[in-house]
C-alpha positions in Angstrom: 3.9 -26.0 -9.2 3.4 -24.4 -6.0 0.2 -22.9 -6.0 -0.3 -19.5 -4.6 -2.9 -18.7 -2.1 -5.3 -15.9 -2.7 -4.0 -12.3 -1.8 -5.7 -9.3 -1.1 -4.0 -5.9 -1.2 -5.1 -3.1 0.1 -3.6 0.6 0.8 -4.6 2.8 3.7 -7.0 5.2 3.0 -6.5 9.0 2.2 -4.4 10.6 5.1 -4.2 14.4 6.2 -0.7 14.4 4.8 -1.6 13.5 1.0 -4.3 16.2 0.7 -1.4 18.6 1.8 1.3 16.5 -0.5 3.5 16.2 2.5 5.5 12.5 1.6 5.2 10.0 4.9 7.6 7.5 5.1 7.7 6.1 8.1 6.0 9.2 9.5 2.5 9.3 9.8 -0.9 11.4 9.4 -4.1 10.2 10.4 -7.2 9.4 8.1 -9.7 12.2 6.9 -12.8 11.5 6.5 -12.6 10.7 2.8 -10.2 8.3 3.6 -12.4 6.5 6.6 -14.7 6.2 3.8 -12.2 4.6 1.7 -12.1 2.1 4.0 -15.4 1.3 5.0 -15.8 0.6 1.2 -12.9 -2.4 1.8 -14.3 -3.4 4.5 -17.8 -4.0 2.6 -16.2 -5.3 -0.4 -13.4 -7.9 2.1 -16.1 -9.1 5.1 -17.3 -12.1 3.9 -13.7 -13.5 2.7 -12.2 -16.3 5.4 -8.5 -15.4 5.3 -5.3 -14.0 7.4 -5.6 -10.4 8.2 -2.3 -8.5 8.4 -1.6 -4.8 8.6 1.4 -2.4 8.7 2.3 -1.4 12.1 2.0 2.4 11.1 -0.8 4.5 12.3 -2.6 5.1 8.8 -2.4 1.7 8.3 -3.9 0.1 11.9 -6.6 3.0 11.4 -7.6 1.7 8.6 -7.4 -1.7 9.0 -9.3 -1.3 12.2 -12.3 -0.4 10.1 -11.8 -2.6 7.4 -11.6 -5.7 9.7 -14.3 -4.9 11.8 -13.0 -6.1 15.2 -12.1 -9.4 14.1 -8.6 -10.4 14.5 -6.0 -9.1 12.9 -2.3 -9.0 13.5 0.8 -6.2 12.6 3.9 -7.0 10.3 6.5 -4.5 10.0 7.7 -5.7 6.6 4.9 -4.4 5.2 6.0 -0.6 6.3 5.9 1.6 3.9 9.6 2.4 2.2 11.9 4.4 4.4 12.8 8.0 3.2 14.5 9.0 5.7 15.2 13.1 5.4 12.6 13.5 2.6 9.9 12.6 5.3 7.5 14.8 6.0 8.7 16.9 3.2 6.4 18.8 0.8 6.5 16.9 -2.1 5.9 19.5 -4.5 9.0 21.9 -3.0 11.4 18.6 -3.4 10.4 18.0 -7.0 10.5 21.7 -7.6 14.4 21.5 -5.7 15.4 18.2 -7.5 13.9 18.4 -11.0 16.6 15.6 -12.3 16.0 12.8 -8.9 12.3 13.3 -9.7 12.2 13.1 -13.8 10.2 11.0 -15.7 7.2 10.3 -12.7 9.6 7.1 -12.5 9.7 5.6 -9.0 13.9 5.6 -8.9 13.8 8.1 -6.9 13.3 5.5 -3.8 16.9 5.2 -4.0 17.9 8.8 -3.6 16.3 9.6 -0.2 18.9 10.6 2.0 19.2 8.0 5.3 16.5 6.2 3.0 16.0 2.6 2.9 15.8 2.2 -0.7 13.9 -0.1 -3.3 16.5 -3.1 -3.0 15.5 -3.6 0.8 11.7 -3.1 0.6 12.2 -5.7 -1.8 13.9 -8.0 0.7 11.5 -7.9 3.1 8.8 -8.3 0.9 9.5 -11.5 -0.6 10.3 -12.2 2.8 6.7 -11.6 3.9 5.3 -13.3 0.7 7.7 -16.7 1.1 5.6 -17.4 4.9 2.3 -16.5 2.6 0.8 -20.0 2.8 -2.8 -19.4 3.2 -5.6 -17.0 2.0 -4.5 -13.3 3.4 -5.7 -10.0 3.4 -3.1 -6.8 3.4 -3.3 -3.2 5.0 -0.2 -1.4 3.5 0.9 1.1 1.9 1.4 2.6 -1.7 4.9 1.9 -2.7 5.0 -1.7 -0.7 1.8 -2.4 -2.2 3.5 -1.8 -5.4 6.4 -4.3 -5.0 4.5 -7.0 -3.4 1.7 -6.7 -6.5 5.4 -6.8 -9.1 6.8 -9.8 -6.7 3.4 -11.9 -6.9 2.6 -11.3 -10.4 6.2 -10.9 -11.8 5.3 -7.5 -13.7 8.4 -4.9 -14.0 7.7 -2.6 -10.5 9.1 0.7 -12.3 5.9 0.4 -14.5 3.4 -0.1 -12.2 1.3 2.8 -12.4 -0.8 4.7 -10.0 -4.0 2.9 -10.6 -2.3 -0.2 -8.8 -1.0 2.3 -5.9 -4.4 4.5 -5.5 -5.7 4.5 -1.8 -8.8 3.0 -1.0 -7.9 -0.2 -3.3 -8.7 -3.4 -3.1 -6.6 -5.9 -5.5 -7.3 -9.7 -5.5 -4.3 -11.8 -6.7 -4.8 -15.4 -7.8 -2.1 -16.9 -8.8 -0.5 -14.4 -11.0 -3.4 -12.7 -12.1 -5.3 -10.1 -10.5 -8.4 -8.1 -10.0 -9.8 -4.9 -8.6 -12.4 -5.3 -6.3 -15.0 -2.6 -6.9 -18.8 -2.2 -6.2 -20.6 -2.1 -9.2 -23.3 -0.1 -10.3 -22.7 2.8 -7.6 -20.8 6.3 -7.4 -17.3 5.3 -6.5 -16.4 8.8 -5.4 -16.2 7.4 -1.9 -14.3 4.3 -2.7 
């Protein structure tokens, strides 16, 4: 039986477009003050972990990684980029949902397969599998919501379609050991900024 090394998955901190309800995909928006605070909390939770450090190359993830890794060496990997959503990128999410109710019904993630010019979930799954195949040492990853959910699903053996927003929230640190996971958090403090 193959032993899987520990994996720490983090979603970037809150961005200005997250607050405005705009979809990002391959586009980008800088972190808000809350996003910077979330990254600082992630840094505190992971600062004593000896691991390979890697980030998506997209600005919001790299901005988070620079805070989380606090001057320690890290590298970018394009396989950790957010799923491409084609012409939906930059659009107002509420307006898209109102104009395309059938596409967004039930709140599931299948709409990612129907973005005009988008990447699709199968392609995302392929690049996430490729990344995880090379994962041979404890690794800390800064990525995005849907990409994090796909990495999590593959690594834990869970059904991607059933992964809820708790796993994909901004500022999260998921510690995966084997196929089990736990959410790292501070005990006994106010989590409003984390």
